[in-house]
C-alpha positions, 0 to 999 in steps of 0.5 A, a space after each residue: 257902196 256907189 253902184 257900177 251903174 252910177 259911176 258909169 254915168 258920172 264917166 259919161 258926163 265926165 268924158 263929155 266935159 272932156 271932150 268939149 274941152 279938147 276941142 275947145 282946146 283944138 279951135 284956139 290952136 293949143 292942141 293939134 287935131 291928132 292929139 284929140 283921141 277921140 276913140 280912146 277910153 274915158 280912163 286915159 283919154 285926158 292924160 293923153 292928151 295932157 301928155 301931148 300937150 307942149 309945155 307944162 302950164 297948158 299941161 297943168 291948166 287942162 288938170 286944173 280945169 277938173 279942179 277947184 271949181 266947186 258948185 258953179 262946175 256943171 258937173 257938181 249936180 252930176 255927182 249929187 246922185 252919189 252922196 244922196 245915196 241913203 246907205 251913204 247919209 246913214 253912214 255920215 249921221 251915224 257920225 255927225 247927227 241928224 243934220 248934215 251939210 255937204 259941200 265941194 271945191 272939186 266934184 271931180 278931180 283928175 290924177 294924170 299918169 305921170 308926166 317927166 316935164 310937168 313933174 319936173 316943172 310944177 311938182 304939185 300937179 302930179 303928188 300931194 305931199 302929207 297934209 291935214 285939210 283942216 290946214 285950209 280954213 283960215 279961222 283957227 277957232 275951227 280946229 274944235 270942229 270935226 268935218 268928214 272929208 270923202 273921196 269916191 274914186 270913178 277907176 280903181 285906185 292902186 298904189 301904181 296910180 296914185 291911190 291915198 295913203 293915210 297915217 292914223 290919227 286921232 281927231 284930238 291929237 290936232 293940227 300939226 306945223 305945215 309949209 310950202 314947198 313944191 307947190 303944196 302946203 304941207 307936213 314939214 317932214 320932222 313934223 310928221 308923226 313917225 310913231 306910226 306908219 302910213 297906211 296905202 287905202 286901194 279902193 274899187 271904182 264905187 268904193 267910199 273912203 272916209 276921214 275926219 279933217 285932222 287925219 294926215 293922207 298924201 297921194 304921190 305920182 302916178 305910175 299907172 297908164 289910166 287917169 285916176 279920177 276921183 270925187 271929193 267932198 266934206 260934210 259937217 255937222 248944223 253946228 259948224 259956222 258958216 256966216 251965211 246969216 251975218 248982217 255986218 263985214 266980217 273980220 279977218 282973223 288979223 283984225 281981231 290978233 289978241 282979242 280973247 277967242 271968247 270976244 272974237 266973231 265966230 267965222 265960217 270954217 268951210 271953203 268958200 262955196 256953196 253948200 247944201 243941206 244933204 240930210 235933216 232927218 226933221 225936215 225931209 224938205 230941206 235936202 235937195 231931192 233926185 230933181 235937185 228943185 230948190 228946197 223952202 224953208 232954209 237957214 244958214 246954208 246955201 242948196 245946191 239949186 237947178 240950173 248952173 246959172 242959179 249955182 253960180 248966184 248962190 256960191 257967189 252969195 256963200 263967197 261973199 257972205 263968209 270971212 274973206 272978200 274973194 274975186 273968183 271968174 264968176 263973181 266978183 264981191 263988192 
């Protein structure tokens, strides 16, 4: 669905970020100059550098630079043209309706070729166990709201290099029990649906893989020789609570434990990062255009806007408005 030219443009932007990150490690003395690999291609450079680092903590820190930085990540604006593609918007409209809200916590994700030290000491960095994305919404009332998870590989994703695996599963089958193990939250083996076989979904660069927030999925070791680069997004309808207009301090699930659902405050159902309007057929001025300018007249959502400083400011606004007060590198909630 996504053109080779668009993938190449994003790969170039990611390569620039990788180069800047690795040169920073060299300047700090954390990476030997001979391990900068300036001539290595986009598909292999980060993996080569990570393998050359001396300990698992340093390896994990390098990989995490490209995970979980949400809308404040400078790569986020580079990824937006992918999801602003009209056929892609039309596909989401057919599932979610004429208003589609989007967001991301990992605009670009890197899965490096298997590093034995990292796999031994920090296994959660190398494989993602079976899980449902709905488990990461701390408010149980949100289980009734469907979101569409979107994954776009920037390189061909194969079984060898760690493509996604799925269990066929209906949204209305609900959330399965999860437990913490290996550095990640996953479905306990005894609770896995044993009446259906997992499906490995290989995908070419630029393909778009969609699933619901209730679909069990996993990703295993990268036994290839290239970094499995990808993008992660989530999309949902405007009916899903977001708390942006909340006037009072919002309670946690625990502070209202024991109350019937009809008496509990409706909490936000998304990760604590800035959202944006991807589609509004009745009010097209509401969603960010190719220039990524701030749109007027938005209510209940936060748009991705033009500059990095604005992105950080809006991300902080959204974090502090949601169901938990959290601290991050960019902002601190009062």
